[in-house]
C-alpha positions, 0 to 999 in steps of 0.5 A, a space after each residue: 604353615 602347619 599341616 592342619 592349615 594346608 589340608 583344609 576344607 578346600 584341599 580336601 574337596 579338591 583332592 580327589 580326581 576320580 580316573 585321572 592322575 593318582 586316581 588313574 586305574 594304571 596307578 591305583 590298580 598296581 598300588 592296591 594289588 601289591 598291598 592286598 598281596 602283602 596283607 594276605 588274610 590279615 588286616 592293614 592300617 594306613 597312615 595319612 589315609 587321607 580321603 581313602 584313595 587307596 584304603 577304599 579300593 583295598 577294603 573293597 578287595 576284602 582286606 580290613 583297613 583302619 586308618 590315621 589321619 591328621 586332617 578332619 576335612 580329609 576324613 570328612 571326604 572319606 566318610 562320603 565313600 565309606 562309613 566308620 564301620 567300614 574303614 574306621 579312622 582316628 584323627 591324630 599325628 601318624 608319628 604318635 597316634 595309636 589305634 586298637 589291634 595288631 596288623 599284618 600291614 601298615 602302609 604310608 603312600 604317595 610321599 606322605 612320610 616326608 609331611 613330617 618335617 624333622 628326622 625325629 618325627 620320621 624315626 617316631 613314625 617308624 617306631 609307631 608303625 612297629 608299635 601296631 605290627 604283629 611279629 613278621 608284619 610289614 611296613 610299606 613306604 612309598 617315597 620319591 628320591 630327591 633330585 639334587 643331581 638336577 640343581 646346578 650350583 647356585 640354583 635352588 629350584 627344580 621344575 618337575 612338571 610343565 604343561 598347559 594347565 599345570 606347573 610343578 616345581 620344588 625349591 630345596 633347602 639343602 642344609 635342612 633337607 627341606 623342600 617346598 613343592 609348588 603346584 600352579 594350576 591355570 584355567 581359562 582366565 589369567 589367574 593361576 591357583 597356587 597350592 604349596 606343601 612343605 616336606 623333609 626329604 629322606 635318602 633311601 639310605 637314611 630311611 633304611 637306618 630309621 627302619 633299623 632304629 624301629 626294629 625293621 629289616 628291609 625286605 624289598 625295594 622296587 621302583 614302583 608297585 609293579 616291582 620294577 627294578 630300583 636303580 640309580 636313575 629311579 625317581 621313586 621307590 616302594 620299600 617293604 620293611 619287616 618286623 622279625 618273627 622272633 621280635 
């Protein structure tokens, strides 16, 4: 399925979970705090802005925020929270679409860069971020670390969550660096609801090389938005890349 088909009206209407999951204050608060710090007195551009999970509270903090989003239904959901004058959004592919202006911060959160299914598209995304940044500007990427160490020989799937109302698992194609994430939701009846999304996983070292190709330097890498140390056991990371000031 194409990304436009995945992020349809049903997905957009069910995406927001106010106060819980990735919308929980303990998750969202540190994200917005760190991005506001990095934006400083400048403006920010979010790739794959979605329904505004991060952009809306960041704008409420006084940071001017614009966005690029492939899914029009996701933008329609965002518009129930903020109008075009507050958070302008251009509908398009984050690897190629441009918006007016130069920014001090471009950010891409919650593994969204992996929605681009080829290395070439992911490199183009970095170059598109660089295209929008002023000298000294930063590109922030939040991304999971592939869990291939959990795969015994001959096994292709990893269960990453198992609960009474949800089971999540990833199936790996190690030849193409592709993952399909399956989310099974359970209600009171016997039927389950399935939501699946394809991704191309990226190792941190490969991500750094993509950044170099686009003219970035790695500034910091932490395990989360609070600044926890990144280690060999870390399951995800927040990487901050910077355009040199003499560019």
